[in-house]
C-alpha positions in Angstrom: 127.1 151.9 -126.1 129.9 149.4 -126.2 128.9 146.0 -124.9 132.2 144.3 -125.5 135.7 145.1 -124.4 139.0 143.2 -125.2 138.7 141.7 -121.7 135.2 140.3 -122.2 136.1 139.0 -125.7 139.3 137.3 -124.3 137.2 135.7 -121.6 134.7 134.3 -124.2 137.5 133.2 -126.4 139.2 131.3 -123.5 136.0 129.4 -122.9 135.8 128.4 -126.6 139.5 127.4 -126.6 139.1 125.3 -123.5 136.2 123.4 -125.1 138.4 122.8 -128.2 141.3 121.5 -126.2 139.4 119.0 -124.0 140.1 116.0 -126.2 143.3 114.3 -127.2 143.6 116.2 -130.4 143.1 119.9 -130.6 140.1 121.1 -132.7 139.1 124.6 -133.6 135.3 124.2 -134.0 134.3 126.4 -131.0 136.8 129.1 -131.8 135.6 129.1 -135.4 132.0 129.5 -134.2 133.1 132.2 -131.8 134.5 134.3 -134.7 131.5 133.6 -137.0 129.1 134.7 -134.2 131.0 137.9 -133.6 131.3 138.7 -137.3 127.5 138.4 -137.6 126.8 140.4 -134.4 129.3 143.1 -135.4 127.5 143.4 -138.7 124.1 143.8 -137.1 125.1 145.7 -133.9 128.4 147.6 -134.6 127.8 149.8 -131.5 128.5 146.7 -129.3 132.1 146.8 -130.5 132.9 150.6 -130.1 136.5 151.0 -129.1 137.5 147.4 -129.9 139.7 147.0 -132.9 139.6 143.2 -133.6 139.4 141.9 -137.2 137.2 138.8 -136.6 137.3 137.9 -140.3 141.1 137.6 -140.4 141.1 135.5 -137.2 138.4 133.3 -138.7 140.6 132.7 -141.8 143.5 131.7 -139.6 141.5 129.2 -137.6 140.0 127.7 -140.7 143.4 127.2 -142.3 144.8 123.7 -142.4 147.5 124.7 -139.9 146.4 127.8 -137.9 149.8 128.1 -136.2 151.5 128.2 -139.7 148.9 130.8 -140.9 149.6 133.1 -138.0 153.4 132.8 -138.2 153.3 133.5 -141.9 151.2 136.6 -141.3 153.4 137.8 -138.5 156.9 136.7 -139.6 156.4 135.7 -143.3 157.5 132.2 -142.5 156.0 129.0 -141.2 156.2 128.0 -137.6 158.8 125.3 -138.5 160.9 127.8 -140.4 161.0 130.2 -137.5 161.8 127.5 -135.0 164.6 126.1 -137.3 166.2 129.6 -137.5 165.8 130.1 -133.7 167.5 126.7 -133.0 170.2 127.2 -135.6 173.6 127.2 -133.9 175.5 130.4 -134.0 178.7 130.3 -136.1 181.5 132.3 -134.5 183.4 134.4 -137.0 187.2 134.3 -136.7 188.6 137.6 -137.2 
């Protein structure tokens, strides 16, 4: 009896994200609460998440980090966001040969 799908979770997350980005500075309070709520619910009602492979705990760690974008880039690429962008924007050196 799955209650949640990736689509319904994405829709809920979008609402939390829009609440966090309404002000001049981006905050993560609503997204953090979203993950905390789903961690607790998944613990108590795992059947609600059948067929959904989302690690809410790891996502919570990312959004609680001082710089979530750096956290996710380090997990995905092994480098900070700034390091990845610096490499991406580095001019190509043509080899003479």
